C-alpha atoms as one frame of an Amber mdcrd trajectory, in Angstrom:
protein
   0.000   0.000   0.000   1.634   3.299  -1.100   1.858   6.401   1.079  -0.928
   8.291  -0.702  -3.370   5.432  -0.150  -2.307   5.192   3.490  -2.801   8.921
   3.947  -6.254   8.639   2.399  -7.128   5.711   4.624  -6.014   7.473   7.795
  -7.865  10.605   6.722 -11.083   8.639   6.393 -10.535   7.081   9.810  -9.877
  10.509  11.318 -12.963  12.025   9.704 -15.107   9.124  10.934 -13.745   9.557
  14.456 -14.436  13.298  14.404 -17.986  12.674  13.200 -18.529  10.404  16.184
 -17.340  13.161  18.475 -19.673  15.806  17.015 -22.454  16.773  19.385 -25.411
  14.445  19.023 -27.671  17.491  18.944 -26.326  18.346  15.485 -27.845  15.172
  14.067 -30.973  15.329  16.197 -31.514  18.924  15.058 -31.728  17.781  11.431
 -34.024  14.898  12.409 -36.165  17.174  14.557 -36.661  19.651  11.735 -37.892
  16.799   9.563 -40.207  15.606  12.341 -41.582  19.105  12.812 -42.298  19.413
   9.109 -43.935  15.989   9.043 -46.339  16.976  11.806 -46.860  20.419  10.278
 -48.066  18.717   7.085 -50.953  17.201   9.073 -52.100  20.468  10.663 -55.231
  20.774   8.525 -56.287  17.242   9.415 -55.940  17.814  13.143 -57.445  21.289
  12.884 -60.574  19.705  11.390 -60.828  17.261  14.296 -60.357  20.041  16.858
 -62.962  22.176  15.111 -65.443  19.307  15.167 -65.027  19.177  18.961 -65.373
  22.970  19.085 -68.624  22.821  17.116 -70.043  20.137  19.421 -68.948  21.071
  22.966 -69.910  18.608  25.692 -69.919  18.991  29.462 -67.954  16.870  31.913
 -68.764  13.134  31.905 -71.136  13.741  28.972 -68.422  13.887  26.266 -69.634
  10.850  24.294 -69.306  12.284  20.766 -65.917  13.793  21.544 -64.609  10.507
  22.892 -65.928   8.571  19.893 -64.179  10.930  17.477 -60.832  10.736  19.276
 -60.989   6.990  19.838 -61.807   6.279  16.195 -58.777   8.281  15.080 -56.483
   6.479  17.505 -57.826   3.048  16.537 -57.280   3.897  12.876 -53.662   4.700
  13.729 -53.081   1.324  15.341 -53.503   2.160  19.036 -55.044  -0.343  21.415
 -57.949   1.482  23.062 -59.460   0.672  26.452 -62.820   2.404  26.927 -64.785
   3.222  30.055 -61.806   2.950  32.400 -62.009   3.882  36.101 -65.810   3.368
  36.022 -66.184   6.423  33.778 -67.899   5.935  30.397 -65.991   8.829  28.794
 -62.526   7.989  30.147 -60.153   5.883  28.063 -56.554   4.985  27.325 -54.919
   4.342  23.954 -51.582   2.491  23.904 -48.975   1.739  21.265 -45.654  -0.077
  21.544 -44.097  -2.308  24.151 -41.374  -2.175  26.743 -39.880   0.818  28.448
 -39.741   3.742  28.735 -43.500   4.153  29.129 -44.586   7.740  28.485 -48.085
   9.086  29.010 -49.708  12.035  27.252 -52.810  13.684  28.706 -55.775  14.795
  26.642 -58.901  16.676  27.734 -62.114  17.518  25.865 -64.846  18.761  28.224
 -66.434  22.196  27.749 -67.868  24.796  30.132 -71.571  25.574  30.644 -73.089
  28.722  29.168 -69.979  29.690  27.182 -71.269  29.255  23.614 -69.608  31.717
  21.216 -69.066  32.250  17.505 -65.508  32.472  16.162 -65.767  36.258  15.820
 -64.223  39.276  17.536 -67.338  40.339  19.447 -69.667  38.616  21.911 -72.041
  36.495  19.840 -73.470  33.210  21.104 -73.696  30.273  18.701 -76.472  28.619
  20.732 -78.206  30.333  23.635 -77.147  29.015  27.051 -75.147  26.193  25.454
 -71.662  25.006  26.456 -68.502  26.349  24.871 -64.802  25.450  24.761 -63.749
  28.346  26.990 -60.670  26.516  28.267 -59.575  25.164  24.894 -59.948  21.487
  25.750 -60.907  20.664  22.162 -57.391  21.782  21.243 -55.888  20.038  24.270
 -57.383  16.654  23.424 -56.637  16.874  19.709 -53.124  18.313  19.996 -52.077
  15.657  22.488 -53.504  12.973  20.209 -51.542  14.388  17.255 -48.345  14.183
  19.319 -49.089  10.597  20.379 -49.659   9.529  16.777 -46.472  11.253  15.602
 -44.502   9.498  18.354 -46.068   6.197  17.320 -44.939   6.789  13.740 -41.399
   7.526  14.951 -41.294   4.412  17.137 -42.316   2.267  14.163 -39.833   3.904
  11.808 -36.935   3.821  14.264 -37.551   0.312  15.528 -36.949   1.440  19.103
 -38.629  -0.151  22.064 -40.923   1.900  24.223 -44.582   2.550  24.923 -46.647
   5.666  24.276 -50.045   5.976  25.961 -52.680   8.633  25.377 -55.031   9.291
  28.294 -58.511  10.492  27.437 -59.396  12.363  30.619 -62.949  13.708  31.033
 -64.502  16.309  33.294 -61.434  18.337  34.208 -63.707  21.321  34.853 -64.771
  20.438  38.379 -65.332  16.726  37.877 -61.808  15.567  38.824 -61.766  12.891
  36.130 -58.029  12.219  36.387 -58.281  11.662  40.133 -60.421   8.563  39.615
 -57.995   7.379  36.923 -55.066   7.848  39.311 -56.972   6.077  42.068 -57.625
   3.163  39.690 -53.867   2.735  39.162 -53.885   3.699  35.482 -50.675   5.725
  35.818 -48.737   3.248  37.952 -46.522   1.844  35.185 -45.500   5.191  33.663
 -42.007   6.663  33.665 -43.155  10.204  32.799 -46.173  12.223  31.716 -46.030
  15.055  29.177 -48.936  17.447  28.918 -49.939  20.947  27.886 -52.750  23.467
  28.133 -54.068  26.248  25.907 -53.096  29.772  26.898 -52.153  33.213  25.599
 -48.374  32.652  25.639 -45.775  29.971  24.942 -43.987  28.733  28.048 -42.599
  25.554  29.586 -42.299  26.608  33.190 -41.969  24.183  36.079 -44.975  25.340
  38.069 -47.346  24.540  40.852 -50.964  25.583  41.383 -53.752  25.393  43.951
 -55.297  22.279  45.472 -59.098  22.163  45.595 -62.130  20.606  47.204 -65.543
  21.248  45.684 -69.005  20.180  46.731 -72.707  20.874  46.776 -74.638  21.845
  49.921 -78.332  20.958  49.777 -80.890  22.497  52.131 -84.405  21.179  52.703
 -87.240  23.115  54.340 -91.033  23.313  54.113 -93.010  25.062  51.400 -95.939
  27.334  52.178 -97.756  30.314  50.698 -95.293  33.154  51.082 -98.020  35.739
  51.881-100.880  33.825  53.479 -98.897  31.410  55.676 -95.192  32.308  55.752
 -94.961  31.172  59.394 -95.708  27.618  58.294 -92.796  27.527  55.889 -89.056
  27.073  56.430 -87.036  28.452  53.551 -84.246  26.289  52.185 -83.043  29.389
  50.335 -82.695  31.173  53.680 -80.376  28.345  54.694 -78.247  28.841  51.585
 -78.102  32.601  52.027 -77.274  32.352  55.734 -74.462  29.928  54.894 -73.102
  32.204  52.170 -73.145  35.187  54.546 -71.138  33.316  57.172 -68.643  32.012
  54.602 -68.157  35.519  53.261 -67.275  36.674  56.777 -64.949  33.675  57.048
 -62.826  34.988  54.162 -61.213  37.596  56.437 -59.911  34.863  58.705 -58.230
  32.516  56.219 -54.614  32.318  55.139 -53.241  33.460  51.800 -53.804  32.331
  49.091 -57.181  30.846  50.077 -59.846  31.165  47.389 -63.538  30.475  48.057
 -66.069  30.479  45.210 -69.748  29.586  45.139 -72.792  29.720  42.920 -76.428
  29.108  43.907 -77.512  26.258  41.654 -81.087  26.042  42.945 -82.996  28.764
  44.734 -86.660  27.833  44.522 -89.411  27.784  41.926 -91.446  30.957  42.460
 -91.161  33.978  44.773 -94.632  33.409  46.260 -93.705  29.899  47.426 -91.377
  29.417  50.389 -88.564  27.366  48.809 -88.489  23.829  50.162 -85.223  22.936
  48.397 -82.108  24.968  47.601 -78.527  24.184  46.665 -75.192  26.002  46.596
 -72.032  24.754  44.859 -68.694  25.622  46.552 -65.051  25.415  45.511 -62.208
  25.891  48.023 -58.596  26.452  46.882 -55.201  26.797  48.517 -51.644  25.857
  47.579 -51.506  23.546  50.615 -53.974  20.666  50.396 -54.082  20.339  54.193
 -55.219  23.947  54.408 -57.867  23.211  51.779 -59.237  20.449  53.993 -59.182
  22.730  57.044 -61.071  25.527  55.261 -63.539  23.019  53.848 -64.318  21.807
  57.372 -65.034  25.409  58.416 -67.346  25.881  55.432 -69.209  22.703  56.424
 -69.675  24.145  59.922 -71.139  27.311  58.414 -73.632  25.158  56.524 -74.558
  23.264  59.676 -75.032  26.510  61.602 -77.160  27.959  58.797 -79.425  24.934
  58.884 -79.783  25.214  62.645 -80.597  28.897  62.490 -83.178  28.545  59.716
 -84.695  25.297  61.008 -83.866  23.494  57.796 -81.923  20.338  57.034 -78.520
  20.399  55.323 -76.580  17.657  53.565 -73.497  17.960  51.416 -71.649  15.978
  48.780 -67.985  16.347  47.867 -67.962  16.533  44.063 -64.260  16.942  43.363
 -60.879  17.323  44.969 -57.491  17.866  43.376 -53.897  18.130  44.563 -51.623
  21.051  43.870 -49.235  20.314  40.976 -45.788  18.908  41.803 -43.280  20.611
  39.469 -40.482  18.742  37.719 -37.712  21.003  36.482 -35.829  18.139  34.814
 -38.707  17.335  32.455 -39.606  21.009  32.014 -36.072  21.729  30.783 -36.486
  19.120  28.050 -39.839  20.614  27.071 -38.462  24.170  27.082 -35.541  23.327
  24.789 -37.887  21.725  22.301 -40.396  24.559  22.450 -37.572  26.971  21.687
 -36.815  24.896  18.595 -40.478  24.770  17.549 -41.108  28.486  18.097 -44.376
  30.325  18.639 -47.366  31.377  16.541 -47.012  33.726  13.589 -50.189  35.646
  12.666 -51.380  36.424   9.155 -52.783  39.902   8.434 -56.302  38.513   8.789
 -55.454  36.937  12.131 -53.944  40.213  13.326 -57.200  42.021  12.517 -59.135
  39.434  14.504 -56.656  39.724  17.389 -57.009  43.505  17.483 -60.805  43.214
  17.760 -60.446  40.705  20.584 -57.997  42.929  22.448 -60.379  45.892  22.197
 -62.892  43.860  24.219 -60.401  43.067  26.999 -59.790  45.181  30.069 -56.340
  46.374  31.067 -53.260  47.123  28.988 -53.104  44.810  25.959 -50.126  42.521
  25.484 -48.248  42.868  22.193 -49.811  40.641  19.556 -46.281  39.721  18.445
 -45.694  38.024  21.812 -47.558  34.988  20.457 -44.485  34.340  18.300 -42.109
  34.268  21.269 -41.251  31.514  23.736 -40.919  32.945  27.226 -37.769  32.243
  29.288 -38.165  29.296  31.610 -38.783  30.198  35.243 -40.496  28.688  38.260
 -44.074  29.937  38.607 -46.846  29.698  41.179 -50.184  29.294  39.432 -53.508
  30.446  40.876 -55.686  28.019  38.935 -56.283  24.340  39.685 -56.436  21.133
  37.683 -56.659  17.423  38.246 -53.217  17.053  36.650 -52.037  17.771  40.189
 -52.961  14.269  41.330 -51.129  12.776  38.351 -48.008  14.807  39.175 -47.804
  13.339  42.688 -47.877   9.814  41.272 -45.522  10.098  38.281 -43.073  12.811
  37.099 -45.020  15.305  34.984 -44.230  18.392  32.934 -46.613  20.585  30.973
 -46.288  23.486  28.569 -48.650  26.260  27.593 -49.108  27.334  24.002 -50.542
  30.555  22.560 -53.880  29.304  21.292 -55.584  32.546  22.352 -54.913  36.174
  21.530 -52.283  37.571  23.942 -53.983  38.942  27.054 -57.018  36.639  26.805
 -58.058  35.007  30.087 -59.277  31.431  30.255 -63.004  30.806  30.757 -63.946
  33.762  28.559 -65.882  34.151  25.319 -62.692  35.544  23.792 -60.969  32.211
  24.460 -63.844  30.327  22.826 -63.697  32.608  19.774 -59.945  32.211  19.202
 -60.174  28.480  19.778 -62.465  28.237  16.772 -59.988  29.930  14.432 -56.627
  29.194  12.853 -54.995  31.017  15.776 -56.107  28.225  18.078 -55.091  25.547
  15.605 -51.588  26.980  15.172 -51.057  27.166  18.927 -52.265  23.594  19.275
 -49.592  22.435  16.835 -46.869  24.274  18.799 -47.771  22.153  21.808 -48.102
  18.987  19.757 -44.658  19.380  18.194 -43.079  20.197  21.561 -44.523  17.085
  23.208 -43.522  14.917  20.257 -39.895  16.054  20.298 -39.644  15.821  24.081
 -40.954  12.262  24.133 -38.520  11.274  21.381 -35.655  12.786  23.388 -36.610
  10.527  26.278 -36.980   7.440  24.105 -33.543   8.101  22.589 -31.941   8.797
  25.942 -33.852   7.042  28.758 -31.204   8.148  31.254 -32.967  11.544  31.232
 -35.622   9.889  33.354 -33.174   9.285  36.195 -32.920  12.979  36.982 -36.674
  13.435  36.661 -37.366  10.547  39.030 -34.766  11.704  41.563 -36.287  15.201
  41.614 -39.770  13.697  41.859 -38.832  11.600  44.883 -37.113  14.517  46.610
 -40.057  16.888  46.131 -42.584  14.313  47.364 -40.488  13.581  50.416 -39.998
  10.294  52.285 -43.021   8.251  53.249 -45.470   9.957  50.890 -48.741   8.086
  50.501 -51.364   9.267  48.057 -54.897   9.776  49.336 -57.450  11.392  47.047
 -59.041  14.536  48.484 -62.432  13.358  47.253 -62.163  10.183  49.308 -63.473
   6.874  48.045 -66.625   8.189  46.399 -67.627   6.956  42.938 -67.214   9.319
  39.989 -69.764  12.159  40.110 -71.106  11.351  36.655 -74.204  13.545  37.070
 -72.551  16.697  38.400 -73.311  18.607  35.175 -76.841  17.258  34.687
């Protein structure tokens, strides 16, 4: 072998060695761009599914059409679907693959009562007094499904072992659907959970939120003619109002950040009849679940005192209860890096015009519309909302992102959120989340050692001797809470 051939041979060996030393991210970056484009090509398909859910909003535990649509898509894609899990007709799991790691993806689909809205920039109901997707769960359920299917496609193409499982979780809005699924052990074999939620910005913050207990207080009295024989009646509505008055005085004597909300769900049938039945629906929140239980006990005492004072009978039913979310910075870092790669939402001129109309209807100083294109720096945050993802996070390491599906500055549970969720703005934001979850799951499948840090952090934050006990006790799912 002459010198020139030897030099060529050694050069090839050297180049091959240098290629092996190049950062793996250089190759994964090229692959990730291709994966992003592959999922982007299916945006119209998933936008149509999300819009179908938007057009047919269903309340918690009543999401039969939504579940059928999502399940049919997952079955078509080769997932094994288990329906009616945890004694809930509209809860399901869809699994693909085998072996470890086992990664779960959460999907929601329930709507909110009375929030019907057209996809326009002013208040305009689609159907009077009908539900609406004011928290963007039609996007949540569809976007998570899109990510699960894309991960399935990658697992098949790569030949790697691992399991991806989509969780169809009903009744997040007050029904605590995931709590029953946790209690049934459906998350016990997972290594990690990746999730997201619609919002007005793009962020992957490790965050916590508020624990909750919710329930209905029912008062029973005696009806009578309100003018001719009021002394013979005992007003159940008086019981509700006396309870509410005492709870409102209680607010001054609770710790921060206690939140107490209520709505009278039944107040009688006619003003000239002493109401024999009345009902009030309460939600208690705090970042410490033990404090939530303590405040709830005080609210129960107010109800008992109100019944005594009005000579009525009171009973109550705990409807829901959720833990505060346990953050996981290790998983959030993975999600943040991938969201930075994916980027935010770019508006067309038409979308900008819509956004400007929405912002004119909002109070306060508007956020720049261009902020929808940005990904916010990662930081630890303390949320003031609540969700049943909290219970999941105390049983398996969990991270979640938010994506700009709404016009910047839009609050959740508003007609503005419903409107944007029915447009291409919502669909684009949904795909930001879907791509981020897809890439993050693939990172974990390619490098399962990432889970070691997530699990170590999870164990440290939970503390030694932690034992999970659902705040709603051992009750059966409250399947009729929206009826």
